[in-house]
C-alpha positions in Angstrom: 0.0 0.4 0.0 3.0 2.2 0.5 4.0 1.8 -2.4 1.1 2.5 -4.5 0.5 5.7 -2.1 4.3 7.1 -3.2 3.2 6.6 -7.1 0.5 8.4 -6.6 2.4 11.3 -5.1 5.5 10.9 -7.3 2.8 11.3 -10.3 0.5 14.1 -8.5 3.9 15.8 -7.8 4.8 16.0 -12.0 1.7 16.5 -13.0 1.0 19.6 -11.1 4.5 20.3 -12.2 4.2 20.0 -15.6 0.6 21.9 -15.3 2.3 24.8 -13.4 4.9 25.4 -16.0 2.9 25.6 -19.0 0.9 28.7 -17.2 4.1 30.3 -16.5 5.9 29.6 -19.9 3.7 32.5 -21.5 4.6 35.8 -18.8 3.1 38.7 -20.4 6.0 40.9 -22.1 6.9 44.7 -21.3 4.3 47.1 -23.1 4.3 50.6 -24.0 7.5 53.2 -25.3 10.7 52.0 -23.7 11.5 56.3 -23.5 9.5 59.1 -21.7 7.8 60.9 -24.3 9.1 63.9 -26.0 7.6 66.9 -23.9 5.9 69.9 -26.3 7.2 72.5 -24.3 10.3 74.1 -24.0 11.8 73.8 -20.2 11.3 76.6 -17.6 13.4 79.0 -18.2 13.0 79.5 -22.0 13.3 78.4 -25.4 17.1 77.1 -24.7 18.0 74.7 -21.5 21.5 76.5 -21.9 19.7 80.1 -22.2 21.6 82.2 -19.7 18.2 83.7 -18.8 16.3 81.7 -16.6 13.8 81.0 -14.1 15.7 80.3 -10.7 12.8 79.7 -8.3 9.3 80.4 -8.5 6.8 80.1 -5.5 2.9 79.9 -4.9 0.7 81.4 -2.9 -2.4 82.9 -2.4 -2.9 87.0 -3.4 -5.3 89.4 -1.2 -8.1 88.8 -3.7 -7.8 84.5 -3.2 -6.4 84.3 -6.5 -3.1 82.4 -7.5 0.1 84.9 -6.6 3.2 83.2 -8.5 6.6 85.1 -7.0 9.8 84.1 -8.4 13.1 84.9 -9.4 15.0 85.3 -13.0 19.0 85.0 -12.8 21.2 86.2 -16.3 24.1 84.2 -16.6 25.3 86.7 -19.6 26.8 90.4 -19.3 24.1 92.1 -20.9 21.3 93.1 -19.9 18.1 91.0 -21.0 14.4 91.5 -21.4 11.9 88.9 -21.5 8.6 87.7 -20.1 7.8 85.4 -17.2 4.7 83.4 -18.4 2.7 81.8 -15.5 0.3 78.6 -16.5 -1.9 77.3 -14.3 -4.1 74.2 -14.9 -6.7 73.6 -12.6 -9.2 70.4 -13.7 -8.1 70.4 -17.1 -8.3 74.5 -17.9 -5.9 76.2 -18.4 -5.1 80.1 -17.0 -2.0 81.9 -17.7 -0.6 85.3 -16.9 2.9 87.5 -17.9 4.9 90.2 -16.7 8.1 91.5 -18.3 11.2 91.8 -16.6 14.6 93.2 -16.9 17.5 91.4 -15.4 20.9 93.1 -15.6 23.7 91.3 -17.1 25.1 88.9 -14.0 22.3 89.4 -11.9 18.8 88.8 -10.8 15.5 89.9 -10.9 12.4 89.2 -8.3 9.0 89.1 -10.3 5.2 88.2 -9.4 2.3 87.7 -11.0 -1.3 87.0 -10.5 -2.9 84.1 -12.5 -6.9 84.3 -12.3 -7.2 80.9 -10.7 -9.0 80.8 -7.4 -5.8 79.6 -5.3 -8.3 76.7 -3.1 -9.0 75.0 -6.3 -5.4 75.4 -7.6 -3.6 74.0 -4.1 -6.4 70.9 -4.2 -4.6 69.6 -7.3 -3.6 72.7 -10.1 -0.2 72.5 -11.7 1.8 75.3 -12.7 4.8 75.7 -15.3 6.7 79.2 -15.6 9.0 79.9 -18.5 10.2 82.6 -20.3 9.4 84.0 -23.6 
């Protein structure tokens, strides 16, 4: 009787191994792109990542009227004075609002900026996104 039981256990173990190996042989392969998508927007700080004029810092807070107040600093690594337009775009619930301000930055210096984007700050703070760039 022990011999029959051993044969039965071996047969069941072998059958189970064969059944499981057939299930595992067709595991799904990787899907999707191998590289991240190309960005359609220029990098923050201007059209060229090597541009001597760039946005060096940003901050988002509520204005006195409850709208989105974007503040920050623009840095100029060149020797010549530069004038650029700061573009602040906020997206909330699929809707985009923007505001611009012009700044003049001395050569080798920085200039602070502030701009109010016409978006309710509480809505923005609840899941909005912000992109600040130079034009």
